[in-house]
C-alpha positions as CSV (number, residue, x, y, z in Angstrom):
1,M,34.2,-5.5,-20.2
2,I,31.8,-3.9,-18.2
3,E,29.7,-6.3,-16.1
4,L,25.8,-6.0,-15.8
5,I,22.9,-8.0,-14.3
6,D,19.8,-9.0,-15.7
7,S,17.1,-8.8,-12.8
8,H,14.3,-10.6,-15.1
9,A,14.6,-12.8,-18.1
10,H,12.6,-15.9,-19.0
11,L,15.3,-18.2,-20.4
12,D,12.9,-20.9,-19.2
13,D,10.7,-19.8,-22.1
14,E,9.9,-22.4,-25.1
15,K,11.4,-19.7,-27.5
16,F,14.7,-21.0,-26.2
17,D,14.3,-24.6,-26.5
18,N,16.6,-24.7,-29.6
19,D,19.2,-23.2,-28.5
20,R,19.2,-22.4,-24.8
21,E,22.6,-23.8,-23.7
22,E,24.2,-21.8,-26.8
23,I,22.8,-18.5,-25.7
24,I,23.5,-18.9,-22.1
25,S,27.3,-19.4,-23.0
26,K,27.0,-16.4,-25.2
27,I,25.2,-14.2,-22.3
28,K,28.1,-15.3,-19.9
29,D,30.8,-14.4,-22.5
30,A,29.0,-11.1,-23.1
31,G,29.9,-10.0,-19.2
32,I,26.6,-10.7,-17.8
33,K,27.6,-11.3,-14.6
34,N,24.2,-12.9,-13.2
35,F,20.7,-13.0,-14.5
36,I,17.5,-13.8,-12.8
37,T,15.2,-16.5,-14.9
38,A,11.5,-15.5,-13.7
39,G,8.7,-18.3,-13.5
40,Y,5.4,-17.1,-14.3
41,S,3.6,-20.5,-14.1
42,L,3.9,-23.6,-12.3
43,G,5.8,-25.2,-15.5
44,S,8.1,-22.4,-16.1
45,S,9.0,-22.0,-12.6
46,K,10.2,-25.8,-12.4
47,K,12.0,-25.1,-15.5
48,A,13.4,-21.8,-14.0
49,V,14.8,-23.7,-10.9
50,E,16.4,-26.4,-13.2
51,L,18.5,-23.7,-14.9
52,A,19.3,-22.0,-11.4
53,E,20.6,-25.3,-10.1
54,K,22.7,-26.1,-13.3
55,Y,24.2,-22.5,-13.7
56,D,26.1,-20.7,-10.9
57,F,25.5,-17.5,-12.1
58,I,21.8,-17.9,-12.9
59,Y,18.9,-17.4,-10.2
60,A,15.3,-18.1,-10.6
61,T,12.0,-16.9,-9.1
62,C,9.1,-18.9,-8.8
63,G,5.3,-18.1,-8.8
64,I,2.1,-17.8,-11.0
65,S,1.2,-14.7,-12.9
66,P,-2.0,-13.3,-13.5
67,N,-2.0,-14.4,-16.9
68,D,-1.5,-17.8,-16.0
69,I,-3.9,-18.5,-13.3
70,P,-5.8,-21.5,-13.7
71,Q,-9.7,-20.9,-14.0
72,D,-10.4,-23.5,-11.5
73,E,-9.9,-21.9,-8.0
74,D,-9.1,-25.2,-6.2
75,E,-6.4,-26.0,-9.2
76,M,-4.9,-22.5,-8.3
77,W,-4.5,-23.1,-4.8
78,K,-3.1,-26.6,-5.7
79,Q,-0.5,-25.0,-7.8
80,I,0.4,-22.3,-5.4
81,S,0.9,-25.0,-3.0
82,E,3.2,-26.5,-5.2
83,I,5.3,-23.5,-5.6
84,E,5.8,-23.2,-1.9
85,G,6.9,-27.0,-1.8
86,M,9.4,-26.1,-4.6
87,V,10.8,-23.1,-3.0
88,E,11.2,-24.6,0.5
89,K,13.4,-27.5,-1.3
90,Q,15.9,-25.1,-2.9
91,K,16.1,-22.1,-1.0
92,N,19.6,-21.2,-2.1
93,K,18.9,-20.3,-5.9
94,I,15.3,-18.8,-5.7
95,V,15.3,-15.4,-5.0
96,A,11.9,-14.3,-5.2
97,I,8.1,-15.1,-5.4
98,G,7.1,-14.0,-8.9
99,E,6.2,-12.8,-11.2
100,I,2.7,-12.2,-9.5
101,G,0.3,-9.5,-9.6
102,L,-2.7,-8.2,-11.7
103,D,-3.3,-7.9,-15.3
104,Y,-6.7,-6.4,-16.4
105,Y,-5.4,-5.9,-20.2
106,W,-6.4,-9.4,-21.2
107,E,-9.0,-10.4,-18.6
108,K,-12.0,-8.5,-19.0
109,D,-14.2,-10.9,-16.8
110,E,-14.7,-9.8,-13.3
111,K,-14.7,-13.2,-11.6
112,M,-11.5,-14.1,-13.4
113,R,-10.1,-10.7,-12.2
114,E,-11.1,-11.5,-8.6
115,L,-9.2,-14.6,-8.9
116,Q,-6.1,-12.8,-9.9
117,R,-6.6,-10.7,-6.7
118,K,-6.8,-13.7,-4.6
119,A,-3.7,-15.5,-6.0
120,F,-1.8,-12.3,-5.6
121,I,-2.6,-12.0,-2.2
122,K,-2.0,-15.7,-1.4
123,Q,1.6,-15.4,-3.2
124,I,2.4,-12.3,-0.8
125,E,1.3,-14.2,2.3
126,L,3.6,-17.3,0.8
127,A,6.6,-14.7,0.2
128,N,6.2,-13.4,3.8
129,K,6.2,-17.1,5.2
130,L,9.3,-17.9,3.2
131,N,10.8,-14.4,3.9
132,L,11.3,-13.7,0.3
133,P,10.7,-10.5,-1.9
134,I,8.1,-10.5,-4.6
135,V,8.1,-9.5,-8.1
136,I,5.1,-7.7,-9.4
137,H,3.5,-7.7,-12.8
138,T,0.9,-5.0,-13.3
139,R,-0.8,-4.0,-16.4
140,E,-4.2,-1.8,-16.4
141,A,-4.7,-2.8,-12.9
142,I,-2.5,-0.1,-11.0
143,M,-4.9,1.1,-8.4
144,D,-5.7,-2.3,-7.5
145,T,-2.3,-3.4,-7.3
146,L,-1.2,-0.6,-5.0
147,E,-4.6,-1.2,-2.7
148,I,-3.8,-4.9,-2.4
149,L,0.2,-4.0,-1.2
150,K,-1.0,-1.1,1.2
151,Q,-3.5,-3.9,2.9
152,N,-1.2,-6.7,2.8
153,P,2.2,-5.6,3.3
154,V,5.3,-7.6,2.1
155,D,7.9,-7.8,4.6
156,K,10.9,-8.1,2.1
157,K,9.2,-5.8,-0.5
158,G,10.2,-6.4,-4.0
159,V,10.5,-5.1,-7.6
160,F,7.9,-3.4,-10.0
161,H,9.3,-5.6,-13.0
162,C,9.2,-4.1,-16.5
163,C,7.7,-1.0,-14.8
164,S,5.2,0.8,-16.7
165,Q,6.1,4.7,-17.6
166,N,3.2,5.6,-15.0
167,R,4.1,8.7,-12.8
168,E,1.7,7.4,-10.2
169,L,3.1,3.9,-10.0
170,I,6.4,4.8,-9.7
171,K,5.7,7.4,-7.0
172,E,3.3,5.4,-5.1
173,G,5.7,2.1,-5.5
174,L,8.7,3.8,-4.3
175,K,6.6,5.0,-1.1
176,L,5.9,1.3,-0.5
177,G,9.6,0.8,-0.2
178,F,9.8,-1.3,-3.8
179,Y,12.5,-1.2,-6.2
180,I,11.6,0.0,-9.8
181,S,13.0,-2.2,-12.7
182,F,13.1,-0.8,-16.4
183,A,13.0,-2.8,-19.5
184,G,12.9,-2.3,-23.1
185,P,10.1,0.1,-23.6
186,I,12.1,2.8,-22.1
187,T,14.4,2.8,-25.4
188,F,11.3,2.9,-27.5
189,K,11.2,6.0,-29.8
190,S,7.5,6.1,-28.9
191,S,8.7,6.4,-25.3
192,K,8.4,10.3,-25.0
193,N,8.5,10.5,-21.0
194,A,11.3,8.1,-20.6
195,E,13.9,10.2,-19.1
196,E,11.4,11.7,-16.9
197,M,10.2,8.4,-15.3
198,I,13.9,7.2,-14.8
199,N,14.8,10.4,-13.1
200,L,11.9,9.7,-10.6
201,V,13.6,6.7,-9.4
202,P,16.6,7.4,-7.0
203,D,19.9,5.4,-7.7
204,N,19.5,3.0,-4.9
205,R,15.9,1.8,-6.1
206,I,16.6,1.3,-9.7
207,L,17.1,-2.2,-11.5
208,I,17.6,-3.0,-15.2
209,E,16.1,-6.1,-17.1
210,T,15.3,-7.4,-20.4
211,D,12.0,-9.4,-19.8
212,S,13.6,-11.9,-22.8
213,P,12.6,-12.9,-25.0
214,Y,10.1,-10.4,-25.2
215,L,10.3,-6.3,-25.4
216,A,14.0,-6.1,-27.4
217,P,15.2,-2.8,-27.0
218,E,16.1,-0.5,-29.5
219,P,18.3,-0.7,-31.7
220,V,17.3,-4.6,-31.9
221,R,13.6,-4.3,-31.6
222,G,11.6,-6.8,-33.2
223,T,14.2,-9.7,-32.5
224,R,14.1,-12.2,-30.1
225,N,15.3,-10.6,-27.0
226,D,18.2,-12.2,-24.6
227,C,20.0,-11.0,-21.5
228,R,22.9,-9.4,-23.6
229,N,20.6,-6.6,-24.8
230,V,20.4,-5.4,-21.0
231,K,23.3,-3.1,-22.0
232,Y,20.9,-0.8,-24.1
233,I,18.8,-0.3,-21.0
234,A,21.8,0.4,-19.1
235,E,22.6,2.9,-21.5
236,K,19.5,4.7,-21.8
237,I,19.5,5.2,-17.8
238,A,23.1,6.3,-18.1
239,K,22.1,9.0,-20.5
240,A,18.9,10.1,-18.7
241,K,20.8,10.2,-15.3
242,N,23.9,12.0,-17.0
243,I,26.2,9.3,-15.5
244,S,28.6,6.7,-16.5
245,L,27.6,3.3,-18.1
246,E,30.0,2.0,-15.2
247,E,28.1,3.8,-12.7
248,V,24.7,2.3,-13.8
249,S,26.5,-1.0,-13.9
250,K,27.6,-0.5,-10.3
251,I,24.4,1.0,-9.0
252,T,21.9,-1.9,-10.5
253,M,24.3,-4.6,-9.5
254,Q,24.1,-3.3,-5.8
255,N,20.6,-2.9,-5.9
256,S,20.0,-6.5,-7.3
257,R,22.0,-8.1,-4.9
258,E,20.4,-6.1,-2.0
259,I,16.6,-7.0,-2.9
260,F,17.5,-10.5,-4.1
261,N,20.1,-11.2,-1.5
262,I,22.7,-12.7,-4.2
């Protein structure tokens, strides 16, 4: 059985509340060596840490995503401070600050976009203070995301998670020293440039993820996603790079362990 690692999932999500234990058992039985359950809010970060503490093969990230930032700025700073305290208490199983970043797709109000930018910068500073990498969410905010990263260098770098198939983002992200993680969208029939984007990323900077329970890949698109489906992303990368699935497994396992220190 080929062993794989899912570098970004959300087993802390409420969509798993009814059968979380069962799914985690199936994930392990399917040959998923490790997976990282990613926090995106204060509450989900707490749940992610609880899962990481309970299962030796699960790790967590903690952070507040742009879509989960409180509208009140004082509350935002308070929550980021709580994230810091959480990470300091459990350094062994928390491997990054994230997911954090910018998302202008849903947020059209400039005042709230400015709050997103403030939260992003503050959490970069937190990652540097705690000597951790970051996990970046960016949607329709590529130029601002890159500009913030250039002006606020991340000591331990990090990952562009579920990276959009955008040539400029991938090229600039690589120049900044970041890893690129691909998820289900690279398998979609509508993704005409997927192979080109995959081949922009050198072997030593590529990661795979499910972003479950969202973005289930072909051939299970439209279902609730979970870490077992990371094999379909690995198969797509193997085909695009003309290498074996075993080689993709080896490369992505090594890269994940390097960036997340696991």
